[in-house]
C-alpha positions, 0 to 999 in steps of 0.5 A: 590902861597901862598908866592906870594898872601901874598906879593900882599896883603902886597903891597896892604896894603902898598899902602893904608898906604902910601895914607893915608900918603900922604892924611895927608900930603895934608891935612897939606899943602892944608889947607881948600882948600884941597877939590879942590885939585885933588891929595887930592881927589885921595888919599880920593878915595883910602883910603874911604873904609878902613876909612869907615871900621875903622869908623863904629867900632868907636862911631858916635862922633869921629872925622875924624882925630882919624879914620884916625890915627886909621886906619893907625895903623890897616893897619900897624899892618896888614902889619907887621902881613902879613910880619911875616906870609911871614917869617915864610913860607919862 
């Protein structure tokens, strides 16, 4: 049961990381009109909670790009930690 929960958490973290990468790609591709793009708004909605959580740990003057990159790094570390935990249990 614990292995399943770790796998499910890992899948959620992986989905959030990929959504952050998609958000960055759409930001580059769509440019200033990105807020009109439906896919960009979907990625923004999905990643809003982790980005806000990371942004609360940073100073208010931090640009959104930095908080987005830091959010991706945090998600990657969590994903790797869950993978290592799963390996130790198996």
